ZAMARGU-4260 file (C-alpha; in steps of 0.2 Angstrom, whole numbers, plus 5000, padded with zeros to 4 digits):
<rodrens>
0) 5312/4727/5094 | 5312/4743/5104 | 5330/4744/5102 | 5327/4747/5083 | 5315/4761/5085
5) 5324/4777/5080 | 5320/4795/5085 | 5314/4797/5067 | 5301/4784/5070 | 5294/4794/5085
10) 5294/4810/5075 | 5284/4802/5061 | 5271/4795/5073 | 5270/4811/5082 | 5268/4820/5065
15) 5254/4807/5060 | 5245/4810/5077 | 5246/4829/5075 | 5238/4827/5057 | 5224/4816/5064
20) 5221/4829/5078 | 5221/4843/5065 | 5209/4834/5054 | 5197/4830/5068 | 5198/4848/5074
25) 5193/4854/5057 | 5178/4842/5056 | 5172/4848/5073 | 5174/4866/5069 | 5164/4863/5053
30) 5150/4855/5062 | 5150/4868/5075 | 5149/4882/5061 | 5134/4872/5053 | 5126/4871/5070
35) 5128/4889/5073 | 5121/4893/5056 | 5106/4882/5059 | 5103/4890/5076 | 5104/4908/5069
40) 5087/4916/5065 | 5083/4918/5047 | 5085/4937/5045 | 5072/4937/5031 | 5059/4927/5041
45) 5063/4930/5059 | 5045/4926/5065 | 5044/4909/5057 | 5027/4913/5051 | 5022/4901/5037
50) 5007/4911/5032 | 5017/4926/5027 | 5025/4929/5010 | 5043/4926/5011 | 5056/4940/5006
55) 5043/4954/5005 | 5047/4962/5022 | 5065/4962/5018 | 5080/4960/5030 | 5074/4962/5048
60) 5092/4962/5054 | 5091/4981/5050 | 5078/4982/5064 | 5085/4970/5076 | 5104/4966/5072
65) 5104/4952/5086 | 5095/4940/5075 | 5111/4936/5066 | 5119/4930/5082 | 5119/4912/5085
70) 5106/4905/5098 | 5098/4922/5100 | 5079/4921/5103 | 5068/4935/5098 | 5058/4940/5113
75) 5039/4941/5114 | 5040/4960/5118 | 5053/4970/5107 | 5067/4978/5118 | 5070/4997/5117
80) 5082/4996/5102 | 5071/4985/5092 | 5055/4995/5096 | 5064/5012/5092 | 5070/5005/5075
85) 5053/4998/5071 | 5044/5014/5076 | 5056/5024/5064 | 5049/5014/5050 | 5031/5018/5056
90) 5036/5036/5057 | 5043/5036/5039 | 5026/5030/5033 | 5017/5043/5044 | 5027/5057/5039
95) 5025/5053/5020 | 5007/5051/5021 | 5006/5067/5031 | 5016/5077/5019 | 5007/5069/5004
100) 4990/5074/5011 | 4996/5091/5017 | 5006/5096/5002 | 4993/5090/4989 | 4979/5100/4998
105) 4989/5116/5000 | 4997/5115/4982 | 4980/5112/4974 | 4972/5126/4984 | 4986/5138/4981
110) 4987/5135/4962 | 4969/5136/4960 | 4968/5153/4969 | 4983/5159/4959 | 4976/5154/4942
115) 4959/5161/4947 | 4967/5178/4952 | 4976/5179/4935 | 4960/5175/4926 | 4951/5189/4936
120) 4964/5201/4932 | 4962/5197/4913 | 4943/5198/4914 | 4938/5214/4923 | 4921/5212/4931
125) 4922/5193/4933 | 4918/5186/4950 | 4929/5173/4959 | 4913/5162/4960 | 4911/5162/4941
130) 4929/5160/4938 | 4930/5144/4949 | 4914/5138/4940 | 4923/5140/4924 | 4939/5132/4930
135) 4929/5117/4936 | 4920/5115/4920 | 4935/5117/4909 | 4952/5107/4909 | 4960/5119/4922
140) 4955/5111/4938 | 4957/5093/4932 | 4974/5098/4925 | 4979/5105/4941 | 4973/5090/4951
145) 4983/5078/4939 | 4999/5088/4940 | 4998/5090/4959 | 4994/5072/4964 | 5006/5066/4951
150) 5020/5076/4959 | 5015/5072/4977 | 5012/5054/4975 | 5029/5051/4966 | 5040/5062/4976
155) 5034/5056/4993 | 5034/5038/4987 | 5053/5039/4982 | 5057/5050/4998 | 5049/5036/5009
160) 5059/5022/4999 | 5075/5032/5000 | 5072/5035/5019 | 5069/5017/5023 | 5083/5011/5012
165) 5072/5001/5000 | 5077/5000/4982 | 5064/5006/4969 | 5068/4991/4958 | 5060/4979/4971
170) 5043/4986/4968 | 5042/4979/4950 | 5050/4962/4952 | 5035/4952/4949 | 5034/4933/4952
175) 5020/4920/4946 | 5009/4932/4937 | 5001/4930/4920 | 4986/4935/4910 | 4975/4922/4917
180) 4979/4928/4935 | 4976/4946/4930 | 4959/4942/4923 | 4955/4933/4939 | 4960/4948/4950
185) 4951/4960/4940 | 4935/4950/4941 | 4937/4947/4960 | 4940/4966/4962 | 4925/4970/4952
190) 4914/4960/4965 | 4922/4970/4979 | 4920/4986/4970 | 4901/4982/4967 | 4898/4977/4985
195) 4907/4992/4993 | 4899/5004/4980 | 4882/4998/4985 | 4887/5000/5004 | 4894/5017/5001
200) 4878/5023/4992 | 4867/5016/5006 | 4877/5026/5019 | 4876/5042/5007 | 4857/5040/5007
205) 4857/5039/5026 | 4868/5054/5029 | 4857/5064/5017 | 4842/5060/5027 | 4850/5068/5042
210) 4855/5083/5031 | 4874/5079/5029 | 4883/5078/5012 | 4893/5062/5010 | 4904/5070/4997
215) 4905/5089/5000 | 4913/5092/4983 | 4900/5095/4969 | 4907/5087/4954 | 4891/5089/4943
220) 4899/5102/4932 | 4917/5095/4933 | 4927/5094/4917 | 4913/5096/4905 | 4923/5102/4890
225) 4931/5090/4878 | 4949/5094/4884 | 4943/5094/4902 | 4935/5076/4900 | 4951/5070/4891
230) 4962/5076/4905 | 4951/5069/4919 | 4950/5052/4910 | 4969/5051/4908 | 4971/5055/4926
235) 4958/5044/4933 | 4962/5029/4922 | 4981/5030/4920 | 4990/5043/4931 | 4980/5040/4947
240) 4981/5021/4947 | 5000/5021/4944 | 5005/5034/4956 | 4993/5029/4970 | 5000/5011/4969
245) 5017/5017/4969 | 5014/5027/4985 | 5002/5015/4994 | 5007/4998/4989 | 5024/5002/4983
250) 5032/5012/4997 | 5019/5012/5011 | 5016/4993/5012 | 5034/4989/5012 | 5039/5002/5025
255) 5025/4997/5037 | 5027/4978/5033 | 5044/4975/5041 | 5037/4965/5056 | 5019/4962/5052
260) 5012/4960/5035 | 4994/4958/5040 | 4995/4975/5050 | 5003/4983/5035 | 4989/4978/5023
265) 4975/4985/5034 | 4985/5000/5039 | 4989/5004/5020 | 4971/5001/5015 | 4965/5013/5029
270) 4977/5027/5023 | 4971/5023/5005 | 4953/5026/5011 | 4957/5042/5020 | 4966/5049/5005
275) 4949/5049/4996 | 4942/5062/5008 | 4924/5056/5010 | 4915/5041/5019 | 4908/5032/5003
280) 4924/5032/4994 | 4933/5028/5010 | 4923/5012/5011 | 4927/5008/4993 | 4945/5012/4994
285) 4948/5003/5010 | 4939/4987/5004 | 4948/4987/4987 | 4965/4992/4996 | 4965/4976/5007
290) 4964/4965/4991 | 4977/4976/4982 | 4988/4974/4997 | 4986/4956/4997 | 4990/4953/4979
295) 5005/4964/4980 | 5012/4953/4995 | 5009/4938/4985 | 5018/4943/4969 | 5031/4955/4977
300) 5027/4969/4965 | 5015/4983/4962 | 5012/4978/4944 | 4996/4967/4948 | 4988/4980/4959
305) 4992/4993/4945 | 4983/4983/4932 | 4968/4980/4944 | 4967/4998/4949 | 4967/5004/4930
310) 4953/4991/4926 | 4942/4997/4941 | 4944/5016/4937 | 4942/5013/4919 | 4926/5003/4921
315) 4919/5015/4933 | 4923/5030/4921 | 4914/5021/4907 | 4900/5016/4917 | 4897/5034/4923
320) 4896/5039/4905 | 4885/5026/4898 | 4873/5027/4912 | 4869/5045/4908 | 4854/5040/4898
325) 4835/5039/4899 | 4834/5022/4889 | 4827/5010/4902 | 4831/4995/4892 | 4849/5000/4891
330) 4850/5003/4909 | 4842/4987/4913 | 4855/4978/4902 | 4869/4986/4911 | 4862/4981/4928
335) 4861/4963/4922 | 4879/4963/4915 | 4885/4970/4932 | 4875/4957/4942 | 4883/4943/4931
340) 4900/4951/4932 | 4898/4952/4951 | 4893/4934/4953 | 4907/4928/4942 | 4919/4940/4952
345) 4913/4932/4968 | 4918/4915/4962 | 4935/4921/4957 | 4937/4930/4974 | 4933/4913/4983
350) 4945/4904/4972 | 4958/4916/4976 | 4955/4916/4995 | 4954/4897/4996 | 4972/4896/4989
355) 4979/4912/4996 | 4975/4917/5014 | 4979/4934/5020 | 4994/4932/5032 | 4990/4929/5050
360) 4999/4937/5065 | 5010/4927/5078 | 5010/4933/5096 | 5027/4941/5093 | 5021/4950/5078
365) 5006/4957/5086 | 5017/4966/5099 | 5026/4974/5084 | 5011/4980/5074 | 4999/4993/5080
370) 5005/4993/5098 | 5022/5000/5091 | 5014/5011/5077 | 5003/5019/5091 | 5019/5026/5098
375) 5024/5035/5082 | 5018/5053/5083 | 5019/5056/5064 | 5009/5040/5061 | 4995/5045/5073
380) 4995/5063/5067 | 4993/5058/5049 | 4978/5047/5054 | 4970/5060/5065 | 4972/5075/5053
385) 4964/5065/5038 | 4950/5059/5049 | 4947/5077/5055 | 4947/5083/5037 | 4933/5071/5032
390) 4923/5075/5048 | 4925/5094/5046 | 4918/5093/5028 | 4903/5083/5034 | 4899/5095/5048
395) 4902/5110/5036 | 4890/5102/5024 | 4876/5102/5037 | 4876/5121/5038 | 4877/5124/5019
</rodrens>
């Protein structure tokens, strides 16, 4: 039989063996690639934290490129390169809050003095005190505030987004949000508003007992004209909620939330509280800010927080106006409505918290939160400057 085997038979058998070897090699390479892909860290969820909201923090490979390498294990402590890149994000947030605070304060002061100076020149004999009183009572001061904060919030929000490489369109891509959810959030936020407002009023009374003013700015004669009230209402109920959410929950929450969403929520709420410039409003803004940050994480968008913010500001504006009466029965009715609303809001808040827990922090994430942010000079400088501003106003109020 062997005498009948020709060279062509050998070549055919060798070709068939080579084909089988090639097929097996291809299968092995495919399996190896699948194994490597499975072994690589998810660059959008490098910490494997099931309590966090997926996709919100973005691509972590921009912070630590090695997570795309197969079999790479993210260390407990960030190495120098990862720490530097992460601190850069915290510095972006620090610079933006620092400039937003400083620019708004300086612009308002400069514009107010400029307008006052022009009015003085046009009215011989008028004093700066009387001019400032006139500006506060008219639409001038409220208009300047609206213009300056609108510009500063929007400009530094987009500066931060551009600096951090975040697309603005990501801020409004809302998921799983409808009318019923919006009503639930507004009710829950109302409860938080009522509790924190009560706590803030208590602290104000304690401070006043010791001769300190909780809010050094006297707003009793602010925007008393029709146009002034209209401008102030538009700013308070529409412009401020939209632009503040764009800055704090839009830009800042995403910039600070690359490695630790829980830290980002509390840090953003803290900056939001500081931006209000006094202790009672800090308590209110910080408490509400945590809730607003949470729902922003959940839905991946600032739309829910904008709606809740508009509702709270509008309600407080209406309440302030209707409460200015001596009708005791009417005031009693308002109090009963608020108590009922707060109770219902508590139920809505509990329902939300049962099904949506605030993200927890893994050991790796805890090493990448405040411990890294504390090494950012702009981040710490922004906190210290705004705290100093609040404390300085309190100390000055003692001597006035």
